[in-house]
N, C-alpha and C positions, 0 to 999 in steps of 0.2 A: 513385781509384787511389792517390793519395798517402796517404790515410787508411788504406787497406787495407795499404799497404806499411809504414806506421809500426807498425800493429798486428802485422804479421808480424815485423818486426825485434824488437819487444819480446818477443813470444812465443819467438822463437829464442834471444834472450839468456837468458831464463828457463830455456829448455830446456837450455842449456849448463850451468846451475848445478844443476839438479835431478837427483836420482838416477833418477827415472822420471817420465814426463809423458804425459798424455792430452790430445790436441788435438781441439777441437770446431770444426765448420764449420757456419755457418748463414747464411741470407740474410734481411736485415731488410726492413721494409716498403718501403724505397726501392730494393730490389733490389741492395743492396751486400752482397757476400760477405765474411764476416768469419771469421778463424781466431783462436781463443782457448783458454786453458786452463780457462775457466769454462763449466760446463754451462749452456745457455740453452734456453728452450722451443723445441722443434722442431729443436734442433741435433743433428747426427750426428757420431759419432766419425770423425775423419779418420785414415785408415790410410796412413802413408807407406811405400811399398815402395822401400827403398833398394837397388836393384839396377840394374845396367847391362846392358841387353839388346843383345847384338851377335850377329846371326844369321850364323854361320860355316858352317852345314851345307853350303852350296853352294860354299864356298871351301876347306874342309878335308874331303876325301872319301876313303872307303875304296873301292877298286875291285877287282873280281874278274876275273881273266883265266883263262878255261878253255882247256885244251889237252889233247893226247893223254895227257900224263904226269900230269895232275891239275889243280890250280887254284893260281894265284899271287895273293897278296893284296898290293896296292900302296896307298900313301897318297899323295894329291896335295895339295900346298899351293899354292893360287892367290893367297895373300895377299902383300902387300909387306912381310912381317915373318916372322922365323923362327917355327916352331910346334913345341912339344914334343908328342909323341904317345906313347900307350901302347896296345898292342893285346893283348887277352886273348882266348883261344879257349876256349869252354865247350861243354858238352854234346857231347862228341866221340863220333863213331861211324864206324868203318871208316876211320880217319884215320891216316896215317903222316906224320911230319915236324913235328907240332905241338910247339912248345917247352913245357917244363914250367912256365915262368914267363912273365910278361908281357914283350912286346918293347917296348923304349923307344928313342926316337930324337928328335933335334932336326933338323927339316927346314929348310934354308935357304929364303929367300923364293922363290916362284915355281918350285918344284921338286917332284919326286916320287921315291919310293924303293920298291924291292921289300922287303917285310918277311919274307915266308915263302912257300915253295911246299909244298903239301900233295899227297900221293898217296893212292890207295886201297889199303888192306890186301888187300881182295878186289876185283880189277879188275872183276868182274862186278856189283858193287853200288855205289850212289852214296855220295859223301862226306856226312857229317852233322857240322855244327859250327855254333856261334853265335858270331860275332865281336862283341866289345865294344870300341869305340874311344873313348878319352878323349884330349882335347887341350887345350892352353892356348897363348895367344899369348906369344911371347917365348922367349928362351934363358935358362934358370935358371942357367947356368954363369957368366953375366956379373954383375958387382957394380957398384952405383951409384958414380959418381965425383963427383957434384955434389949439394949439399943446398940451396944458396941460389939462388932464382929471381927474376929481374926481374918486375915486375907485368905480367900478361898482358892488359893493356887500355890504351887511350889515353883521356885525359880524367879526370874526377873532380874532386876526390878523393871516394872512396867508402869505405864501412866494411864490415868483416867482420861478418856477421850470424850465422854459425855456423862454428866452427873444428874442430880435431881433437878427436875423442872427444865430439862434441856428442851429447847424449842424445836429441835430436829425430830425427835421421836418420843421423848419422855414427857408427854403432856396429857396422858389419859389417866384415869383413876387407877388402873391396874399397873401402870408403869411409871407413875410420876416420880417416884423416889428411887428408881433403878440406877445402877451404875454400869457403864460400859468401860471395859479395860482392854486396850489393844495388847495383843500378845500373839506369838507365832502359833500356828496350828500344832497340836500335839502337846501343849503345855499341860502338865498334870493339874487337874482340878480336884480340890478336896472339900469336904464338908466344913462350912464355916461354923456350923453348930450341929450337935448331935440330934438325932430324931429318927423317925420312921420314913422310909422311902415310900411315897404313895403313888407317884406316877413317873413313868419314864418313856422316852422315845429314843430309838437307837439305830434305825435303819434308813433315815432320810439322807439323800445325797443332794448336794448343792442347795438350790432354793426350794425344791420339792413343792409340796402342797400345804405345808404348815409353816407359817411365819416364824414360829419359835425354833424351827429346826429340831435337832435332837436335844433333849432336855432331861433334867432330873428335878423332881419336886420332893422336898423333905419336910415333913410335919414335925415341928418342935413341940416340946411338952406344954408350952403355954398357948398352943393353938395357932401360933404364927407359922408361916411356911417359907423356907428359903428355896428359890427357884434359880436354876443354872441353865442358861439357854445357849443355842448355836453350837452345840458340842459336835465333836468329830464323829462321823458315822462308825458304828461298831465299837466305840471306845467306852461306852457306859459299862461300868464294872459292878453295878449294884442291881438288885432286883426289887420289885415292888413287894412290900411287906417286911423287908430287911431293916433292922435297926443298925444305924451307923453312929460312930462316935465323932466328936469334933476332930478334924484333921484327917479323917479316913479318906482314902482315894475313892473318887466316885466316877471320874471320866477324864477325857482329854478335851481341851479347847478345840474349836473348829471354826467353820465359816459357813454353817448351814442355815437354811431358812431365809428370812428377810434380813440378811446381813450384808453390809457393804464392804466388809473386810474382816480378817481374822480377829476375833475378840471374844471376851466373855461378857455376857449380859447377866448381871446378878441383881435380884430383887427380893425383898422380904414383903410378904403379903399376909393379910388376915381377912376373915369373913366379917364384914361390918353389918351384916343383915341381908342375906340373899344376894350378896355381891362381894367378890374379892376385890380388895383395894391394896395398893402398895402403901407401906408405912415408912416413916423416916428411920434411918439407921446410920451409924457411923462405922467406918473401918477403924480398928484399934490402932492402925498405923496410918499416918498421913500420906496417902497415895500420891497426891498432887506434888509433893516435894521430891518425889523420886525422879531419876533420869528417865527420859522417854525412849523406850526401846525402838519405837517406830522411826526415830531420827538418829539411831545409832548410839544411844546412851550405853554406857558401860555398867 
């Protein structure tokens, strides 16, 4: 495990320096899985899917209420965070009351709103329309008020293995400014900033079907969100809707999801307008100057 983690750290450092990088994965005669930038016999290209999958379909819902006058479309937000929504109505037929442009709104946590009521131009014929709902967590009208964050773990010291704009995986809008910190599984993870827990996943084993693995998302008072990924199965100690303070225990680090070794992936995000994007931040302590646990630092 230690050898594999050392190789991983070296590869990630190289990845941060290179303009483009292909990572190969292979298993040697001793059954040890290795990740490297060198093609080897039997090695397969390792594809890193840097995306965060949060299933919100059952928590942000478009509902249709039929009545004698026609149909009313409502949006329900069952999350503990505000949600920006945009509703478009397409392929209209026999419809009166449809707006000529998309309807946009920001729903408060745990709320619902009527967006539009449609009636039939010919009362003897049915309405025809196709609704298209887009949404994103957070209120885009709020602006960040904090850039420096305390270290979100206890113990160490540990070392940053991939930082902002890393060419290995931190190159998408949602993860561009994320930080990966190598640490042994089971390291206590704490809230880098207080806020409300809005989403968690706690039951994923190994790679599972969610690249994020087990995670905790915390909404801060300025609308930004701190997200902690690849956590140990069953270790999440907070619940959705719970308010936590800076330094509160939230989970233990792990190696779940699309992770090549034990580490914490920490990112700060905000809604920039129907899209979550990562934003720059700094740790209050210079992590890069610390000894590297992965190579036996004290």
